[in-house]
ZAGUMAR-51976 format. One record per residue (C-alpha): x, y, z; residue in one letter. Coordinates in Angstrom, 3 decimals. Layout:
# residues N
<<X, Y, Z>, 'a'> ...
# end
This chain:
# residues 399
<<51.444, 67.077, 80.061>, 'x'> <<48.746, 67.715, 82.690>, 'x'> <<46.869, 70.993, 82.224>, 'x'> <<46.531, 72.702, 85.582>, 'x'> <<43.571, 74.920, 86.503>, 'x'> <<44.141, 78.658, 86.494>, 'x'> <<44.336, 80.388, 89.888>, 'x'> <<41.052, 81.831, 91.093>, 'x'> <<42.556, 83.414, 94.228>, 'x'> <<45.076, 86.230, 94.320>, 'x'> <<47.081, 86.887, 97.464>, 'x'> <<49.146, 89.893, 98.384>, 'x'> <<52.706, 89.295, 99.497>, 'x'> <<51.616, 90.087, 103.069>, 'x'> <<48.759, 87.580, 102.810>, 'x'> <<51.256, 84.912, 101.783>, 'x'> <<53.632, 85.841, 104.598>, 'x'> <<50.907, 85.615, 107.251>, 'x'> <<49.589, 82.339, 105.842>, 'x'> <<53.113, 80.894, 105.984>, 'x'> <<53.590, 82.063, 109.565>, 'x'> <<50.314, 80.527, 110.692>, 'x'> <<50.964, 77.273, 108.870>, 'x'> <<54.332, 77.008, 110.608>, 'x'> <<52.886, 77.749, 114.057>, 'x'> <<54.158, 81.306, 114.580>, 'x'> <<50.910, 83.217, 114.258>, 'x'> <<48.039, 82.634, 116.653>, 'x'> <<47.946, 81.001, 120.056>, 'x'> <<50.130, 77.867, 120.175>, 'x'> <<48.371, 74.559, 120.767>, 'x'> <<50.005, 73.745, 124.084>, 'x'> <<47.765, 70.742, 124.669>, 'x'> <<49.192, 69.055, 121.580>, 'x'> <<52.681, 70.127, 122.661>, 'x'> <<55.827, 68.947, 120.924>, 'x'> <<54.061, 66.092, 119.151>, 'x'> <<51.552, 68.578, 117.811>, 'x'> <<54.405, 70.702, 116.441>, 'x'> <<55.930, 67.639, 114.782>, 'x'> <<52.658, 66.676, 113.132>, 'x'> <<51.977, 70.231, 112.051>, 'x'> <<55.389, 70.582, 110.410>, 'x'> <<55.580, 67.015, 109.127>, 'x'> <<59.369, 66.997, 109.559>, 'x'> <<61.802, 68.390, 112.133>, 'x'> <<65.378, 68.554, 110.926>, 'x'> <<68.245, 67.141, 112.964>, 'x'> <<71.754, 68.549, 112.970>, 'x'> <<74.972, 67.870, 114.839>, 'x'> <<75.600, 71.516, 115.778>, 'x'> <<74.600, 72.451, 119.321>, 'x'> <<75.124, 76.057, 120.358>, 'x'> <<72.059, 77.278, 122.217>, 'x'> <<70.616, 73.757, 122.068>, 'x'> <<70.219, 71.187, 119.324>, 'x'> <<68.089, 72.294, 116.406>, 'x'> <<65.341, 69.712, 116.983>, 'x'> <<64.938, 71.190, 120.486>, 'x'> <<64.935, 74.809, 119.323>, 'x'> <<62.189, 74.187, 116.751>, 'x'> <<59.380, 73.370, 119.252>, 'x'> <<60.767, 75.961, 121.685>, 'x'> <<60.415, 78.636, 119.005>, 'x'> <<56.702, 77.849, 118.709>, 'x'> <<55.695, 76.845, 122.229>, 'x'> <<58.061, 78.810, 124.447>, 'x'> <<60.125, 77.355, 127.247>, 'x'> <<59.088, 73.716, 126.980>, 'x'> <<61.521, 71.520, 128.927>, 'x'> <<64.310, 70.011, 126.862>, 'x'> <<63.703, 66.612, 128.463>, 'x'> <<60.048, 66.925, 127.528>, 'x'> <<61.068, 67.505, 123.922>, 'x'> <<63.122, 64.315, 123.758>, 'x'> <<60.427, 62.256, 125.446>, 'x'> <<57.779, 63.596, 123.076>, 'x'> <<59.751, 62.656, 119.982>, 'x'> <<60.890, 59.187, 120.899>, 'x'> <<59.148, 56.095, 122.181>, 'x'> <<59.929, 56.204, 125.885>, 'x'> <<57.645, 57.577, 128.558>, 'x'> <<58.745, 60.210, 131.058>, 'x'> <<59.572, 57.378, 133.453>, 'x'> <<61.782, 55.716, 130.859>, 'x'> <<59.341, 52.904, 130.234>, 'x'> <<58.580, 51.575, 126.780>, 'x'> <<55.646, 53.289, 125.107>, 'x'> <<54.044, 53.388, 121.694>, 'x'> <<56.334, 55.094, 119.159>, 'x'> <<55.442, 58.601, 118.062>, 'x'> <<58.234, 59.271, 115.590>, 'x'> <<61.034, 57.799, 113.553>, 'x'> <<64.127, 59.268, 111.946>, 'x'> <<64.567, 59.135, 108.196>, 'x'> <<65.719, 61.105, 105.172>, 'x'> <<63.226, 63.843, 104.302>, 'x'> <<64.400, 67.441, 103.864>, 'x'> <<67.586, 66.076, 105.430>, 'x'> <<67.908, 63.715, 108.391>, 'x'> <<64.577, 64.473, 110.077>, 'x'> <<62.296, 63.333, 112.856>, 'x'> <<59.022, 62.305, 111.215>, 'x'> <<55.585, 61.378, 112.612>, 'x'> <<55.371, 57.592, 112.811>, 'x'> <<52.098, 57.530, 110.876>, 'x'> <<53.977, 58.765, 107.813>, 'x'> <<56.134, 55.615, 107.622>, 'x'> <<54.080, 54.130, 104.734>, 'x'> <<54.506, 57.322, 102.692>, 'x'> <<58.292, 57.007, 102.576>, 'x'> <<58.045, 53.628, 100.856>, 'x'> <<58.967, 55.283, 97.545>, 'x'> <<62.263, 56.470, 99.046>, 'x'> <<63.037, 53.124, 100.657>, 'x'> <<62.467, 51.429, 97.303>, 'x'> <<64.736, 53.947, 95.589>, 'x'> <<67.515, 53.237, 98.061>, 'x'> <<67.123, 49.480, 97.617>, 'x'> <<67.458, 49.934, 93.854>, 'x'> <<70.416, 52.290, 94.115>, 'x'> <<73.217, 50.997, 91.862>, 'x'> <<76.205, 52.299, 93.819>, 'x'> <<77.167, 53.604, 97.259>, 'x'> <<79.951, 55.667, 98.757>, 'x'> <<80.928, 52.861, 101.117>, 'x'> <<81.625, 49.225, 100.312>, 'x'> <<79.624, 46.699, 102.313>, 'x'> <<81.739, 43.698, 103.406>, 'x'> <<80.222, 40.281, 102.726>, 'x'> <<78.021, 38.918, 105.491>, 'x'> <<78.077, 42.030, 107.683>, 'x'> <<74.545, 43.177, 106.785>, 'x'> <<72.989, 39.858, 107.841>, 'x'> <<75.096, 39.816, 111.011>, 'x'> <<73.914, 43.289, 112.021>, 'x'> <<70.257, 42.373, 111.490>, 'x'> <<70.766, 39.139, 113.461>, 'x'> <<72.394, 41.021, 116.357>, 'x'> <<69.632, 43.625, 116.466>, 'x'> <<67.033, 40.868, 116.487>, 'x'> <<68.753, 39.211, 119.448>, 'x'> <<69.924, 42.235, 121.437>, 'x'> <<68.408, 45.488, 120.078>, 'x'> <<67.944, 48.416, 120.356>, 'x'> <<71.669, 49.161, 119.862>, 'x'> <<73.979, 51.951, 118.745>, 'x'> <<76.619, 51.418, 116.071>, 'x'> <<79.171, 51.256, 118.889>, 'x'> <<77.150, 48.489, 120.557>, 'x'> <<77.090, 46.652, 117.234>, 'x'> <<80.875, 46.648, 116.991>, 'x'> <<82.066, 50.172, 116.287>, 'x'> <<81.057, 53.046, 114.035>, 'x'> <<84.401, 53.989, 112.486>, 'x'> <<87.574, 52.253, 111.372>, 'x'> <<89.752, 55.284, 112.127>, 'x'> <<89.209, 58.698, 113.684>, 'x'> <<88.311, 60.180, 110.296>, 'x'> <<84.666, 61.275, 110.280>, 'x'> <<83.667, 59.451, 107.091>, 'x'> <<85.791, 56.330, 107.514>, 'x'> <<82.908, 54.076, 108.549>, 'x'> <<83.339, 50.526, 109.783>, 'x'> <<81.626, 47.695, 107.929>, 'x'> <<79.112, 47.520, 110.782>, 'x'> <<78.210, 51.205, 110.422>, 'x'> <<77.873, 50.846, 106.647>, 'x'> <<75.577, 47.855, 107.118>, 'x'> <<73.291, 49.396, 109.731>, 'x'> <<72.970, 52.670, 107.807>, 'x'> <<72.146, 50.701, 104.665>, 'x'> <<69.498, 48.785, 106.627>, 'x'> <<68.126, 52.106, 107.894>, 'x'> <<67.778, 53.437, 104.343>, 'x'> <<66.161, 50.206, 103.174>, 'x'> <<63.636, 50.329, 106.031>, 'x'> <<64.629, 47.072, 107.675>, 'x'> <<66.058, 49.034, 110.588>, 'x'> <<64.737, 52.196, 112.264>, 'x'> <<66.429, 54.866, 114.356>, 'x'> <<64.213, 54.882, 117.438>, 'x'> <<66.007, 57.631, 119.369>, 'x'> <<69.232, 59.584, 119.716>, 'x'> <<71.365, 58.770, 122.754>, 'x'> <<74.282, 61.137, 123.311>, 'x'> <<73.692, 62.065, 119.652>, 'x'> <<74.296, 58.472, 118.570>, 'x'> <<71.534, 56.793, 116.610>, 'x'> <<69.865, 53.926, 118.435>, 'x'> <<68.765, 51.278, 115.933>, 'x'> <<66.079, 48.633, 116.177>, 'x'> <<64.296, 46.384, 113.717>, 'x'> <<61.385, 48.089, 111.983>, 'x'> <<59.197, 45.087, 112.767>, 'x'> <<59.522, 45.954, 116.474>, 'x'> <<59.609, 49.756, 116.277>, 'x'> <<56.847, 50.501, 113.766>, 'x'> <<53.229, 49.613, 114.607>, 'x'> <<52.074, 46.581, 112.633>, 'x'> <<49.315, 48.503, 110.836>, 'x'> <<51.898, 50.936, 109.414>, 'x'> <<54.670, 48.458, 108.643>, 'x'> <<54.232, 48.045, 104.922>, 'x'> <<55.448, 49.321, 101.572>, 'x'> <<52.137, 48.807, 99.804>, 'x'> <<51.645, 52.364, 98.554>, 'x'> <<52.924, 53.057, 95.076>, 'x'> <<55.293, 55.929, 94.349>, 'x'> <<52.562, 58.271, 93.118>, 'x'> <<50.466, 57.833, 96.251>, 'x'> <<53.498, 58.393, 98.491>, 'x'> <<54.568, 61.533, 96.662>, 'x'> <<51.005, 62.865, 96.507>, 'x'> <<50.772, 62.600, 100.287>, 'x'> <<54.120, 64.338, 100.842>, 'x'> <<53.193, 67.122, 98.425>, 'x'> <<49.949, 67.651, 100.320>, 'x'> <<51.782, 67.623, 103.675>, 'x'> <<54.337, 70.104, 102.378>, 'x'> <<51.596, 72.407, 101.137>, 'x'> <<49.833, 72.269, 104.495>, 'x'> <<53.067, 72.940, 106.403>, 'x'> <<54.013, 75.841, 104.121>, 'x'> <<50.517, 77.285, 103.803>, 'x'> <<51.412, 78.583, 100.366>, 'x'> <<54.418, 77.831, 98.201>, 'x'> <<55.855, 77.559, 94.744>, 'x'> <<56.643, 74.273, 93.029>, 'x'> <<60.248, 74.625, 94.215>, 'x'> <<59.146, 75.337, 97.803>, 'x'> <<56.918, 72.270, 97.861>, 'x'> <<59.530, 70.016, 96.264>, 'x'> <<62.245, 71.177, 98.656>, 'x'> <<60.243, 70.426, 101.804>, 'x'> <<60.745, 66.661, 101.564>, 'x'> <<63.446, 66.881, 98.886>, 'x'> <<61.308, 65.667, 96.018>, 'x'> <<62.130, 66.174, 92.367>, 'x'> <<60.231, 68.856, 90.498>, 'x'> <<58.853, 66.325, 88.053>, 'x'> <<57.551, 64.229, 90.938>, 'x'> <<55.610, 67.238, 92.182>, 'x'> <<54.337, 68.015, 88.697>, 'x'> <<52.941, 64.500, 88.327>, 'x'> <<50.692, 64.685, 91.398>, 'x'> <<50.014, 68.298, 92.307>, 'x'> <<46.796, 68.505, 90.288>, 'x'> <<45.168, 65.884, 92.514>, 'x'> <<47.080, 66.618, 95.749>, 'x'> <<44.279, 68.716, 97.233>, 'x'> <<46.311, 71.918, 97.002>, 'x'> <<44.829, 74.764, 94.987>, 'x'> <<46.615, 77.095, 92.539>, 'x'> <<46.899, 80.717, 93.658>, 'x'> <<48.597, 83.832, 92.407>, 'x'> <<50.819, 85.777, 94.811>, 'x'> <<51.663, 89.374, 94.025>, 'x'> <<55.377, 89.794, 93.456>, 'x'> <<56.055, 86.079, 93.073>, 'x'> <<57.376, 85.288, 89.632>, 'x'> <<56.436, 81.597, 89.795>, 'x'> <<53.069, 79.821, 90.065>, 'x'> <<52.017, 78.912, 93.596>, 'x'> <<49.732, 76.467, 95.399>, 'x'> <<48.049, 76.804, 98.759>, 'x'> <<46.411, 74.659, 101.376>, 'x'> <<42.667, 75.344, 100.953>, 'x'> <<42.222, 75.363, 104.744>, 'x'> <<44.773, 78.188, 104.928>, 'x'> <<42.664, 80.244, 102.533>, 'x'> <<39.397, 79.619, 104.357>, 'x'> <<39.963, 82.146, 107.147>, 'x'> <<42.254, 85.181, 107.411>, 'x'> <<45.302, 84.412, 109.585>, 'x'> <<45.047, 86.402, 112.809>, 'x'> <<46.504, 86.247, 116.293>, 'x'> <<49.582, 86.930, 118.338>, 'x'> <<52.976, 86.829, 116.655>, 'x'> <<55.781, 84.913, 118.311>, 'x'> <<59.041, 86.701, 119.196>, 'x'> <<61.894, 84.220, 119.192>, 'x'> <<65.289, 83.113, 117.973>, 'x'> <<65.064, 80.655, 115.084>, 'x'> <<67.321, 77.734, 114.334>, 'x'> <<68.904, 78.089, 110.871>, 'x'> <<67.426, 74.615, 110.283>, 'x'> <<63.862, 75.711, 111.079>, 'x'> <<61.434, 74.808, 108.297>, 'x'> <<60.151, 78.396, 108.266>, 'x'> <<63.473, 79.534, 106.786>, 'x'> <<65.399, 76.450, 105.621>, 'x'> <<64.902, 77.245, 101.927>, 'x'> <<66.922, 80.377, 101.205>, 'x'> <<65.086, 81.551, 98.083>, 'x'> <<61.714, 81.267, 99.859>, 'x'> <<63.028, 83.160, 102.894>, 'x'> <<64.204, 85.984, 100.647>, 'x'> <<60.921, 86.023, 98.739>, 'x'> <<58.672, 86.050, 101.828>, 'x'> <<60.717, 88.058, 104.315>, 'x'> <<63.168, 89.995, 102.174>, 'x'> <<65.838, 88.440, 104.377>, 'x'> <<69.000, 86.808, 103.072>, 'x'> <<70.239, 84.087, 105.358>, 'x'> <<73.213, 81.794, 105.055>, 'x'> <<74.518, 79.288, 107.598>, 'x'> <<78.164, 80.238, 108.062>, 'x'> <<79.264, 77.332, 110.269>, 'x'> <<81.055, 75.817, 107.284>, 'x'> <<82.430, 79.129, 106.006>, 'x'> <<86.072, 79.922, 106.925>, 'x'> <<86.050, 82.220, 109.949>, 'x'> <<87.642, 85.242, 108.173>, 'x'> <<84.867, 85.137, 105.565>, 'x'> <<81.931, 85.019, 107.993>, 'x'> <<79.656, 88.041, 108.014>, 'x'> <<77.130, 87.306, 110.760>, 'x'> <<78.823, 84.527, 112.728>, 'x'> <<79.221, 80.783, 113.111>, 'x'> <<75.585, 79.928, 113.927>, 'x'> <<73.679, 83.158, 113.414>, 'x'> <<70.039, 82.678, 114.446>, 'x'> <<67.439, 84.927, 112.809>, 'x'> <<65.123, 86.810, 115.162>, 'x'> <<61.409, 86.633, 114.384>, 'x'> <<59.156, 89.381, 115.759>, 'x'> <<55.866, 90.811, 114.582>, 'x'> <<55.875, 88.396, 111.676>, 'x'> <<59.155, 89.788, 110.341>, 'x'> <<62.796, 88.766, 110.537>, 'x'> <<64.264, 91.759, 112.370>, 'x'> <<67.855, 90.736, 113.009>, 'x'> <<70.139, 87.864, 113.909>, 'x'> <<72.220, 86.714, 116.846>, 'x'> <<75.300, 84.488, 116.861>, 'x'> <<75.039, 82.845, 120.314>, 'x'> <<77.369, 80.965, 122.625>, 'x'> <<77.195, 79.840, 126.247>, 'x'> <<79.718, 80.391, 129.001>, 'x'> <<78.554, 78.792, 132.219>, 'x'> <<75.226, 80.407, 133.022>, 'x'> <<75.753, 83.340, 130.660>, 'x'> <<74.254, 83.467, 127.203>, 'x'> <<76.795, 85.266, 125.040>, 'x'> <<75.678, 87.154, 121.949>, 'x'> <<78.950, 87.104, 120.061>, 'x'> <<77.506, 89.202, 117.277>, 'x'> <<74.144, 90.945, 116.942>, 'x'> <<72.715, 92.376, 113.741>, 'x'> <<69.643, 94.584, 114.059>, 'x'> <<67.218, 95.906, 111.453>, 'x'> <<67.401, 99.397, 112.920>, 'x'> <<66.553, 100.779, 116.357>, 'x'> <<62.981, 99.492, 116.188>, 'x'> <<64.306, 95.931, 116.408>, 'x'> <<66.098, 96.470, 119.739>, 'x'> <<63.210, 95.516, 122.105>, 'x'> <<62.370, 92.359, 120.149>, 'x'> <<65.964, 91.140, 119.969>, 'x'> <<66.417, 91.800, 123.700>, 'x'> <<63.209, 89.892, 124.469>, 'x'> <<64.294, 86.948, 122.309>, 'x'> <<67.713, 86.825, 123.993>, 'x'> <<66.358, 86.925, 127.533>, 'x'> <<63.721, 84.268, 126.888>, 'x'> <<66.275, 81.985, 125.211>, 'x'> <<68.684, 82.483, 128.106>, 'x'> <<66.023, 81.481, 130.600>, 'x'> <<65.139, 78.398, 128.555>, 'x'> <<68.718, 77.069, 128.691>, 'x'> <<69.120, 77.973, 132.399>, 'x'> <<71.286, 81.033, 131.860>, 'x'> <<70.863, 83.912, 134.294>, 'x'> <<72.713, 86.589, 132.348>, 'x'> <<73.166, 87.815, 128.779>, 'x'> <<76.376, 89.381, 127.518>, 'x'> <<76.626, 91.151, 124.186>, 'x'> <<80.084, 91.166, 122.628>, 'x'> <<79.540, 92.933, 119.320>, 'x'> <<76.700, 94.856, 117.689>, 'x'> <<77.042, 95.380, 113.969>, 'x'> <<75.685, 98.928, 114.277>, 'x'> <<77.725, 100.345, 117.216>, 'x'> <<75.177, 103.090, 117.927>, 'x'> <<72.623, 100.396, 118.853>, 'x'> <<74.820, 98.698, 121.433>, 'x'> <<73.833, 100.988, 124.297>, 'x'> <<70.059, 100.842, 123.602>, 'x'> <<70.288, 97.035, 123.439>, 'x'> <<72.244, 96.886, 126.707>, 'x'> <<69.666, 99.091, 128.441>, 'x'> <<66.796, 96.948, 127.190>, 'x'> <<68.511, 93.768, 128.355>, 'x'> <<69.178, 95.279, 131.783>, 'x'> <<65.488, 96.093, 132.218>, 'x'> <<64.350, 92.612, 131.173>, 'x'> <<66.955, 90.848, 133.322>, 'x'> <<65.929, 92.939, 136.320>, 'x'> 
# end
């Protein structure tokens, strides 16, 4: 077993919180010149999800850091088309990381370990009909980029998980790395051959598993600023033993964080200068990497968050898609949003006391403006006595 060096740096819980906020792009002036691509490279992974309430999660994530960046600009920045719709060099690809994520294209070689694991996988949930895999690859070579529908249909029946042989084949090819998702079109994956979509210098599986994992551990540490073994493993869904095998030579340094019961590691650059600057006030997607690991969110912010979209409605506490509100480096409440025409509806608002009212109002009004809503309507406030102060604050901000 590798003997790890003892921590030489001790951080307070507030130090760790501020380091995490800066690493995730919420503390300090945002790098608007780098824009959405800069956010993607800073985070290393932006999670995708089918749910769209305010907007899709991969749109909300750069918005939360940069402000009201155009939604079309977000899509263009991620994928390989220019603003004019012309072909351009790819900037990203979609693959399995924390979940289905948009990843910087330069990290393609570092997911070789996962592609190899999928190729060696002994069993699958779906049977692959004979000959279909080769037919899909042949069709993409001749006609691509194509959606599963273009390839012959995604499902056999209306059931969500009843995939057609074509869909099974193209998803298998995606996992193996022979095929790449080059964009989302109407939320459908658009597939192309990796040999066309990935720059030639990056199109290889030459790195061994240890080198791949070492890189992802380092990237996770940089994106988190400071984290426990579990935090770092969860970021790209690595196994704890994979992290253990490489963390000593990952470039991260061991630290001790007051109040944390587990050992921690930090990005040395994050320790080099105290994190200072303006805090962002914003709604957060539940799939934002700042908060996607529940135990870490509780440890850093003292905030318990659970996505209730898949919880039966009578058992929901905060709402279908409750979005935490970040202000002053704290999570000060949550909003369950909806849209009706040009009105942003706050179906349920939870506030951390009266002091949170101005921040939650600011976050609601800015989000409304971003999605072209001209009004905000609050339906329910968990603490009834705060409804009127929130309404007054919204009225002032809306003019």
